[in-house]
LUMMI-358857 format. One record per residue (C-alpha): y negated, x, z negated; residue number from 1; residue in one letter. Coordinates in nm, 3 decimals. Example, Ala and Ser with C-alpha at 12.3 -4.5 7.8 and 13.67 -1.06 7.14 Angstrom:
<pts>
<pt yy="0.450" xx="1.230" zz="-0.780" resi="1" resn="A"/>
<pt yy="0.106" xx="1.367" zz="-0.714" resi="2" resn="S"/>
</pts>
This chain:
<pts>
<pt yy="-0.572" xx="1.677" zz="-0.165" resi="1" resn="M"/>
<pt yy="-0.856" xx="1.707" zz="0.083" resi="2" resn="E"/>
<pt yy="-0.838" xx="1.501" zz="0.403" resi="3" resn="I"/>
<pt yy="-0.997" xx="1.756" zz="0.633" resi="4" resn="N"/>
<pt yy="-0.746" xx="1.903" zz="0.879" resi="5" resn="G"/>
<pt yy="-0.456" xx="1.682" zz="0.773" resi="6" resn="K"/>
<pt yy="-0.207" xx="1.483" zz="0.983" resi="7" resn="V"/>
<pt yy="-0.189" xx="1.129" zz="0.846" resi="8" resn="I"/>
<pt yy="0.013" xx="0.814" zz="0.920" resi="9" resn="I"/>
<pt yy="-0.115" xx="0.475" zz="0.801" resi="10" resn="V"/>
<pt yy="0.119" xx="0.179" zz="0.837" resi="11" resn="T"/>
<pt yy="-0.034" xx="-0.167" zz="0.854" resi="12" resn="G"/>
<pt yy="-0.338" xx="0.008" zz="0.997" resi="13" resn="G"/>
<pt yy="-0.463" xx="-0.252" zz="1.244" resi="14" resn="A"/>
<pt yy="-0.674" xx="-0.434" zz="0.985" resi="15" resn="S"/>
<pt yy="-0.774" xx="-0.460" zz="0.620" resi="16" resn="G"/>
<pt yy="-0.718" xx="-0.172" zz="0.379" resi="17" resn="I"/>
<pt yy="-0.508" xx="0.021" zz="0.630" resi="18" resn="G"/>
<pt yy="-0.777" xx="0.022" zz="0.898" resi="19" resn="K"/>
<pt yy="-1.048" xx="0.110" zz="0.645" resi="20" resn="A"/>
<pt yy="-0.845" xx="0.403" zz="0.512" resi="21" resn="M"/>
<pt yy="-0.770" xx="0.527" zz="0.862" resi="22" resn="A"/>
<pt yy="-1.138" xx="0.510" zz="0.958" resi="23" resn="E"/>
<pt yy="-1.239" xx="0.699" zz="0.643" resi="24" resn="R"/>
<pt yy="-0.975" xx="0.966" zz="0.711" resi="25" resn="F"/>
<pt yy="-1.111" xx="1.016" zz="1.064" resi="26" resn="V"/>
<pt yy="-1.464" xx="1.044" zz="0.925" resi="27" resn="Q"/>
<pt yy="-1.348" xx="1.300" zz="0.671" resi="28" resn="D"/>
<pt yy="-1.212" xx="1.529" zz="0.941" resi="29" resn="G"/>
<pt yy="-0.839" xx="1.457" zz="0.953" resi="30" resn="A"/>
<pt yy="-0.676" xx="1.648" zz="1.237" resi="31" resn="R"/>
<pt yy="-0.490" xx="1.336" zz="1.349" resi="32" resn="A"/>
<pt yy="-0.468" xx="0.982" zz="1.213" resi="33" resn="V"/>
<pt yy="-0.187" xx="0.764" zz="1.345" resi="34" resn="V"/>
<pt yy="-0.229" xx="0.388" zz="1.303" resi="35" resn="I"/>
<pt yy="0.104" xx="0.208" zz="1.291" resi="36" resn="S"/>
<pt yy="0.127" xx="-0.170" zz="1.297" resi="37" resn="D"/>
<pt yy="0.365" xx="-0.446" zz="1.403" resi="38" resn="L"/>
<pt yy="0.070" xx="-0.581" zz="1.599" resi="39" resn="N"/>
<pt yy="0.064" xx="-0.326" zz="1.879" resi="40" resn="G"/>
<pt yy="-0.245" xx="-0.469" zz="2.045" resi="41" resn="E"/>
<pt yy="-0.428" xx="-0.472" zz="1.712" resi="42" resn="G"/>
<pt yy="-0.327" xx="-0.111" zz="1.648" resi="43" resn="A"/>
<pt yy="-0.460" xx="-0.008" zz="1.990" resi="44" resn="Q"/>
<pt yy="-0.789" xx="-0.188" zz="1.935" resi="45" resn="Q"/>
<pt yy="-0.840" xx="-0.039" zz="1.589" resi="46" resn="A"/>
<pt yy="-0.748" xx="0.308" zz="1.714" resi="47" resn="A"/>
<pt yy="-1.003" xx="0.287" zz="1.994" resi="48" resn="R"/>
<pt yy="-1.271" xx="0.180" zz="1.750" resi="49" resn="Q"/>
<pt yy="-1.221" xx="0.463" zz="1.503" resi="50" resn="I"/>
<pt yy="-1.072" xx="0.747" zz="1.708" resi="51" resn="G"/>
<pt yy="-0.714" xx="0.726" zz="1.584" resi="52" resn="A"/>
<pt yy="-0.377" xx="0.711" zz="1.764" resi="53" resn="H"/>
<pt yy="-0.185" xx="0.380" zz="1.782" resi="54" resn="P"/>
<pt yy="0.190" xx="0.328" zz="1.750" resi="55" resn="V"/>
<pt yy="0.356" xx="-0.013" zz="1.737" resi="56" resn="Q"/>
<pt yy="0.612" xx="-0.013" zz="1.457" resi="57" resn="T"/>
<pt yy="0.821" xx="-0.266" zz="1.271" resi="58" resn="D"/>
<pt yy="0.846" xx="-0.093" zz="0.933" resi="59" resn="V"/>
<pt yy="1.137" xx="-0.322" zz="0.839" resi="60" resn="A"/>
<pt yy="1.345" xx="-0.111" zz="1.082" resi="61" resn="S"/>
<pt yy="1.449" xx="0.233" zz="0.960" resi="62" resn="E"/>
<pt yy="1.501" xx="0.346" zz="1.319" resi="63" resn="A"/>
<pt yy="1.143" xx="0.256" zz="1.410" resi="64" resn="Q"/>
<pt yy="1.002" xx="0.428" zz="1.100" resi="65" resn="V"/>
<pt yy="1.202" xx="0.738" zz="1.191" resi="66" resn="A"/>
<pt yy="1.069" xx="0.722" zz="1.548" resi="67" resn="D"/>
<pt yy="0.713" xx="0.688" zz="1.416" resi="68" resn="L"/>
<pt yy="0.751" xx="1.003" zz="1.207" resi="69" resn="I"/>
<pt yy="0.926" xx="1.195" zz="1.487" resi="70" resn="H"/>
<pt yy="0.667" xx="1.099" zz="1.747" resi="71" resn="E"/>
<pt yy="0.381" xx="1.196" zz="1.516" resi="72" resn="T"/>
<pt yy="0.528" xx="1.534" zz="1.426" resi="73" resn="E"/>
<pt yy="0.619" xx="1.613" zz="1.787" resi="74" resn="E"/>
<pt yy="0.262" xx="1.545" zz="1.895" resi="75" resn="R"/>
<pt yy="0.051" xx="1.663" zz="1.602" resi="76" resn="F"/>
<pt yy="0.269" xx="1.867" zz="1.367" resi="77" resn="G"/>
<pt yy="0.404" xx="1.802" zz="1.016" resi="78" resn="P"/>
<pt yy="0.288" xx="1.485" zz="0.842" resi="79" resn="V"/>
<pt yy="0.071" xx="1.581" zz="0.546" resi="80" resn="D"/>
<pt yy="0.003" xx="1.228" zz="0.417" resi="81" resn="L"/>
<pt yy="0.207" xx="0.914" zz="0.474" resi="82" resn="F"/>
<pt yy="0.029" xx="0.594" zz="0.370" resi="83" resn="C"/>
<pt yy="0.294" xx="0.324" zz="0.326" resi="84" resn="A"/>
<pt yy="0.043" xx="0.041" zz="0.345" resi="85" resn="N"/>
<pt yy="0.208" xx="-0.237" zz="0.547" resi="86" resn="A"/>
<pt yy="0.288" xx="-0.543" zz="0.340" resi="87" resn="G"/>
<pt yy="0.344" xx="-0.916" zz="0.358" resi="88" resn="I"/>
<pt yy="0.312" xx="-1.216" zz="0.130" resi="89" resn="G"/>
<pt yy="0.584" xx="-1.469" zz="0.203" resi="90" resn="A"/>
<pt yy="0.737" xx="-1.759" zz="0.014" resi="91" resn="G"/>
<pt yy="0.630" xx="-1.956" zz="-0.290" resi="92" resn="E"/>
<pt yy="0.806" xx="-1.910" zz="-0.622" resi="93" resn="G"/>
<pt yy="1.157" xx="-2.046" zz="-0.651" resi="94" resn="L"/>
<pt yy="1.108" xx="-2.232" zz="-0.323" resi="95" resn="N"/>
<pt yy="1.101" xx="-1.907" zz="-0.127" resi="96" resn="A"/>
<pt yy="1.393" xx="-1.892" zz="0.113" resi="97" resn="S"/>
<pt yy="1.648" xx="-1.614" zz="0.125" resi="98" resn="D"/>
<pt yy="1.496" xx="-1.507" zz="0.456" resi="99" resn="A"/>
<pt yy="1.150" xx="-1.478" zz="0.297" resi="100" resn="E"/>
<pt yy="1.291" xx="-1.273" zz="0.010" resi="101" resn="W"/>
<pt yy="1.477" xx="-1.047" zz="0.251" resi="102" resn="E"/>
<pt yy="1.176" xx="-0.992" zz="0.475" resi="103" resn="Q"/>
<pt yy="0.953" xx="-0.922" zz="0.175" resi="104" resn="S"/>
<pt yy="1.207" xx="-0.671" zz="0.044" resi="105" resn="W"/>
<pt yy="1.232" xx="-0.492" zz="0.378" resi="106" resn="K"/>
<pt yy="0.860" xx="-0.470" zz="0.450" resi="107" resn="V"/>
<pt yy="0.724" xx="-0.427" zz="0.098" resi="108" resn="N"/>
<pt yy="0.993" xx="-0.195" zz="-0.040" resi="109" resn="V"/>
<pt yy="1.247" xx="-0.059" zz="0.207" resi="110" resn="M"/>
<pt yy="0.977" xx="0.059" zz="0.448" resi="111" resn="A"/>
<pt yy="0.864" xx="0.296" zz="0.172" resi="112" resn="H"/>
<pt yy="1.221" xx="0.411" zz="0.117" resi="113" resn="V"/>
<pt yy="1.273" xx="0.472" zz="0.490" resi="114" resn="Y"/>
<pt yy="0.961" xx="0.687" zz="0.513" resi="115" resn="A"/>
<pt yy="1.059" xx="0.891" zz="0.208" resi="116" resn="A"/>
<pt yy="1.417" xx="0.928" zz="0.330" resi="117" resn="R"/>
<pt yy="1.295" xx="1.096" zz="0.648" resi="118" resn="H"/>
<pt yy="0.996" xx="1.289" zz="0.515" resi="119" resn="L"/>
<pt yy="1.083" xx="1.411" zz="0.166" resi="120" resn="V"/>
<pt yy="1.341" xx="1.672" zz="0.276" resi="121" resn="P"/>
<pt yy="1.086" xx="1.818" zz="0.521" resi="122" resn="R"/>
<pt yy="0.811" xx="1.815" zz="0.259" resi="123" resn="M"/>
<pt yy="1.034" xx="1.984" zz="0.001" resi="124" resn="V"/>
<pt yy="1.136" xx="2.249" zz="0.253" resi="125" resn="E"/>
<pt yy="0.777" xx="2.345" zz="0.330" resi="126" resn="R"/>
<pt yy="0.660" xx="2.293" zz="-0.028" resi="127" resn="G"/>
<pt yy="0.397" xx="2.022" zz="0.021" resi="128" resn="Y"/>
<pt yy="0.339" xx="1.665" zz="0.131" resi="129" resn="G"/>
<pt yy="0.181" xx="1.347" zz="0.002" resi="130" resn="Y"/>
<pt yy="0.277" xx="0.979" zz="-0.016" resi="131" resn="F"/>
<pt yy="0.030" xx="0.698" zz="-0.080" resi="132" resn="L"/>
<pt yy="0.208" xx="0.371" zz="-0.161" resi="133" resn="H"/>
<pt yy="-0.002" xx="0.055" zz="-0.138" resi="134" resn="T"/>
<pt yy="0.130" xx="-0.180" zz="-0.405" resi="135" resn="A"/>
<pt yy="-0.107" xx="-0.428" zz="-0.571" resi="136" resn="S"/>
<pt yy="-0.234" xx="-0.523" zz="-0.912" resi="137" resn="A"/>
<pt yy="0.052" xx="-0.773" zz="-0.883" resi="138" resn="A"/>
<pt yy="0.289" xx="-0.478" zz="-0.898" resi="139" resn="G"/>
<pt yy="0.162" xx="-0.401" zz="-1.248" resi="140" resn="L"/>
<pt yy="0.080" xx="-0.752" zz="-1.370" resi="141" resn="L"/>
<pt yy="0.339" xx="-0.981" zz="-1.205" resi="142" resn="S"/>
<pt yy="0.094" xx="-1.251" zz="-1.104" resi="143" resn="Q"/>
<pt yy="0.117" xx="-1.493" zz="-0.812" resi="144" resn="F"/>
<pt yy="0.415" xx="-1.565" zz="-0.586" resi="145" resn="E"/>
<pt yy="0.754" xx="-1.430" zz="-0.688" resi="146" resn="A"/>
<pt yy="0.858" xx="-1.243" zz="-0.369" resi="147" resn="P"/>
<pt yy="0.524" xx="-1.064" zz="-0.357" resi="148" resn="Y"/>
<pt yy="0.502" xx="-0.979" zz="-0.726" resi="149" resn="A"/>
<pt yy="0.864" xx="-0.867" zz="-0.755" resi="150" resn="V"/>
<pt yy="0.861" xx="-0.647" zz="-0.445" resi="151" resn="T"/>
<pt yy="0.526" xx="-0.494" zz="-0.538" resi="152" resn="K"/>
<pt yy="0.674" xx="-0.413" zz="-0.880" resi="153" resn="H"/>
<pt yy="0.953" xx="-0.235" zz="-0.695" resi="154" resn="A"/>
<pt yy="0.700" xx="-0.034" zz="-0.493" resi="155" resn="V"/>
<pt yy="0.542" xx="0.094" zz="-0.815" resi="156" resn="V"/>
<pt yy="0.886" xx="0.182" zz="-0.954" resi="157" resn="A"/>
<pt yy="0.988" xx="0.363" zz="-0.636" resi="158" resn="F"/>
<pt yy="0.662" xx="0.560" zz="-0.632" resi="159" resn="A"/>
<pt yy="0.719" xx="0.659" zz="-0.995" resi="160" resn="E"/>
<pt yy="1.073" xx="0.768" zz="-0.912" resi="161" resn="W"/>
<pt yy="0.950" xx="0.980" zz="-0.621" resi="162" resn="L"/>
<pt yy="0.691" xx="1.148" zz="-0.841" resi="163" resn="S"/>
<pt yy="0.943" xx="1.215" zz="-1.118" resi="164" resn="I"/>
<pt yy="1.211" xx="1.344" zz="-0.881" resi="165" resn="S"/>
<pt yy="1.001" xx="1.550" zz="-0.640" resi="166" resn="Y"/>
<pt yy="0.665" xx="1.612" zz="-0.806" resi="167" resn="G"/>
<pt yy="0.769" xx="1.964" zz="-0.908" resi="168" resn="D"/>
<pt yy="0.887" xx="2.035" zz="-0.555" resi="169" resn="K"/>
<pt yy="0.552" xx="1.998" zz="-0.386" resi="170" resn="G"/>
<pt yy="0.559" xx="1.625" zz="-0.313" resi="171" resn="V"/>
<pt yy="0.253" xx="1.443" zz="-0.442" resi="172" resn="R"/>
<pt yy="0.255" xx="1.065" zz="-0.494" resi="173" resn="V"/>
<pt yy="-0.016" xx="0.806" zz="-0.551" resi="174" resn="S"/>
<pt yy="0.017" xx="0.431" zz="-0.594" resi="175" resn="C"/>
<pt yy="-0.272" xx="0.204" zz="-0.491" resi="176" resn="L"/>
<pt yy="-0.298" xx="-0.116" zz="-0.698" resi="177" resn="C"/>
<pt yy="-0.608" xx="-0.321" zz="-0.611" resi="178" resn="P"/>
<pt yy="-0.690" xx="-0.677" zz="-0.708" resi="179" resn="M"/>
<pt yy="-0.875" xx="-0.901" zz="-0.462" resi="180" resn="G"/>
<pt yy="-0.971" xx="-0.726" zz="-0.138" resi="181" resn="V"/>
<pt yy="-1.134" xx="-0.899" zz="0.157" resi="182" resn="D"/>
<pt yy="-0.838" xx="-0.871" zz="0.396" resi="183" resn="T"/>
<pt yy="-0.670" xx="-1.112" zz="0.638" resi="184" resn="P"/>
<pt yy="-0.390" xx="-1.166" zz="0.385" resi="185" resn="M"/>
<pt yy="-0.629" xx="-1.281" zz="0.114" resi="186" resn="L"/>
<pt yy="-0.844" xx="-1.484" zz="0.353" resi="187" resn="Q"/>
<pt yy="-0.535" xx="-1.679" zz="0.462" resi="188" resn="S"/>
<pt yy="-0.493" xx="-1.817" zz="0.108" resi="189" resn="A"/>
<pt yy="-0.641" xx="-2.163" zz="0.024" resi="190" resn="P"/>
<pt yy="-1.009" xx="-2.127" zz="-0.077" resi="191" resn="P"/>
<pt yy="-0.964" xx="-2.242" zz="-0.437" resi="192" resn="A"/>
<pt yy="-0.672" xx="-2.008" zz="-0.497" resi="193" resn="K"/>
<pt yy="-0.853" xx="-1.724" zz="-0.320" resi="194" resn="R"/>
<pt yy="-1.149" xx="-1.767" zz="-0.554" resi="195" resn="D"/>
<pt yy="-0.920" xx="-1.758" zz="-0.857" resi="196" resn="Q"/>
<pt yy="-0.742" xx="-1.449" zz="-0.726" resi="197" resn="M"/>
<pt yy="-1.058" xx="-1.253" zz="-0.647" resi="198" resn="A"/>
<pt yy="-1.375" xx="-1.434" zz="-0.761" resi="199" resn="G"/>
<pt yy="-1.662" xx="-1.195" zz="-0.814" resi="200" resn="D"/>
<pt yy="-1.413" xx="-0.906" zz="-0.820" resi="201" resn="R"/>
<pt yy="-1.366" xx="-0.916" zz="-0.441" resi="202" resn="M"/>
<pt yy="-1.395" xx="-0.569" zz="-0.286" resi="203" resn="M"/>
<pt yy="-1.438" xx="-0.471" zz="0.075" resi="204" resn="S"/>
<pt yy="-1.162" xx="-0.263" zz="0.238" resi="205" resn="P"/>
<pt yy="-1.419" xx="0.011" zz="0.293" resi="206" resn="E"/>
<pt yy="-1.496" xx="0.028" zz="-0.080" resi="207" resn="A"/>
<pt yy="-1.123" xx="0.055" zz="-0.151" resi="208" resn="V"/>
<pt yy="-1.095" xx="0.338" zz="0.102" resi="209" resn="A"/>
<pt yy="-1.369" xx="0.527" zz="-0.083" resi="210" resn="D"/>
<pt yy="-1.174" xx="0.498" zz="-0.407" resi="211" resn="V"/>
<pt yy="-0.855" xx="0.606" zz="-0.231" resi="212" resn="V"/>
<pt yy="-1.011" xx="0.926" zz="-0.098" resi="213" resn="V"/>
<pt yy="-1.133" xx="1.019" zz="-0.446" resi="214" resn="Q"/>
<pt yy="-0.795" xx="0.935" zz="-0.597" resi="215" resn="G"/>
<pt yy="-0.619" xx="1.156" zz="-0.343" resi="216" resn="L"/>
<pt yy="-0.867" xx="1.435" zz="-0.412" resi="217" resn="R"/>
<pt yy="-0.787" xx="1.407" zz="-0.784" resi="218" resn="D"/>
<pt yy="-0.415" xx="1.359" zz="-0.710" resi="219" resn="E"/>
<pt yy="-0.402" xx="1.062" zz="-0.948" resi="220" resn="R"/>
<pt yy="-0.081" xx="0.860" zz="-0.953" resi="221" resn="F"/>
<pt yy="-0.243" xx="0.522" zz="-1.019" resi="222" resn="L"/>
<pt yy="-0.540" xx="0.451" zz="-0.794" resi="223" resn="I"/>
<pt yy="-0.714" xx="0.142" zz="-0.933" resi="224" resn="L"/>
<pt yy="-1.017" xx="0.023" zz="-0.732" resi="225" resn="P"/>
<pt yy="-1.070" xx="-0.251" zz="-0.993" resi="226" resn="H"/>
<pt yy="-1.105" xx="-0.072" zz="-1.331" resi="227" resn="P"/>
<pt yy="-1.015" xx="-0.387" zz="-1.525" resi="228" resn="E"/>
<pt yy="-0.658" xx="-0.359" zz="-1.398" resi="229" resn="V"/>
<pt yy="-0.614" xx="-0.063" zz="-1.632" resi="230" resn="L"/>
<pt yy="-0.729" xx="-0.275" zz="-1.925" resi="231" resn="D"/>
<pt yy="-0.487" xx="-0.554" zz="-1.831" resi="232" resn="F"/>
<pt yy="-0.203" xx="-0.305" zz="-1.789" resi="233" resn="W"/>
<pt yy="-0.275" xx="-0.138" zz="-2.122" resi="234" resn="Q"/>
<pt yy="-0.290" xx="-0.479" zz="-2.286" resi="235" resn="G"/>
<pt yy="0.054" xx="-0.550" zz="-2.151" resi="236" resn="R"/>
<pt yy="0.188" xx="-0.228" zz="-2.303" resi="237" resn="S"/>
<pt yy="0.018" xx="-0.282" zz="-2.639" resi="238" resn="N"/>
<pt yy="0.127" xx="-0.642" zz="-2.698" resi="239" resn="D"/>
<pt yy="0.366" xx="-0.778" zz="-2.439" resi="240" resn="H"/>
<pt yy="0.399" xx="-1.122" zz="-2.598" resi="241" resn="E"/>
<pt yy="0.022" xx="-1.173" zz="-2.613" resi="242" resn="R"/>
<pt yy="-0.011" xx="-1.050" zz="-2.255" resi="243" resn="W"/>
<pt yy="0.252" xx="-1.298" zz="-2.135" resi="244" resn="L"/>
<pt yy="0.069" xx="-1.584" zz="-2.305" resi="245" resn="R"/>
<pt yy="-0.256" xx="-1.481" zz="-2.139" resi="246" resn="G"/>
<pt yy="-0.091" xx="-1.451" zz="-1.798" resi="247" resn="M"/>
<pt yy="0.060" xx="-1.797" zz="-1.838" resi="248" resn="R"/>
<pt yy="-0.289" xx="-1.938" zz="-1.893" resi="249" resn="R"/>
<pt yy="-0.423" xx="-1.750" zz="-1.594" resi="250" resn="F"/>
<pt yy="-0.131" xx="-1.860" zz="-1.376" resi="251" resn="H"/>
<pt yy="-0.178" xx="-2.224" zz="-1.479" resi="252" resn="A"/>
<pt yy="-0.548" xx="-2.209" zz="-1.392" resi="253" resn="A"/>
<pt yy="-0.469" xx="-2.073" zz="-1.046" resi="254" resn="V"/>
<pt yy="-0.194" xx="-2.325" zz="-0.978" resi="255" resn="M"/>
<pt yy="-0.419" xx="-2.618" zz="-1.070" resi="256" resn="E"/>
<pt yy="-0.644" xx="-2.541" zz="-0.771" resi="257" resn="N"/>
</pts>
């Protein structure tokens, strides 16, 4: 998929990876880039900076996701690429509350379902369309806090299901799974834990956006800005027991800081 001339929605686009992707899409000649974010003021500011169009949206609400899609298509035409990028990290392990689990499930998983529910029939009817699901390396490797890891796993599974079910009907699907990226979410973590999570593997959002554009051009399902994630994932498949032991050691090292 080439970005030039396309109509694109990016959720969670006021900052971080979402903003960087939106800016890159504008630079690459997208016909319209819509930045959606719960932070309406942040979406407006980012849109002014990069030449996009802001819409305040709570992606945990199906009605608001539907309105976002309807408003975009009424103004600019059919959505070519929907980037389900909004995400949250809430709760710590077994201490996470039911409310934190529920909010994580709605934002990190159901928002993707809502978008697909409203866009897939239209994409199938016209024979083309593209979804980019921002998951995380955690969605492949299960590390860090339970609500985040579990819901990001679900994002990967849902993206796989979409590709399997609709890939032969013109719907293309990619799943973005980075490790440490210099975003507000990562910067909010305690310094010691942040260093363990990213270390010298920290990438800028702009570098991730570059990898995303190439991944979309190649129509790859897994877009992995950090190549070592593929090695970790393959190690998991080759020897699950050994991989679990290694992840326990890694988890213990992170939790000690």
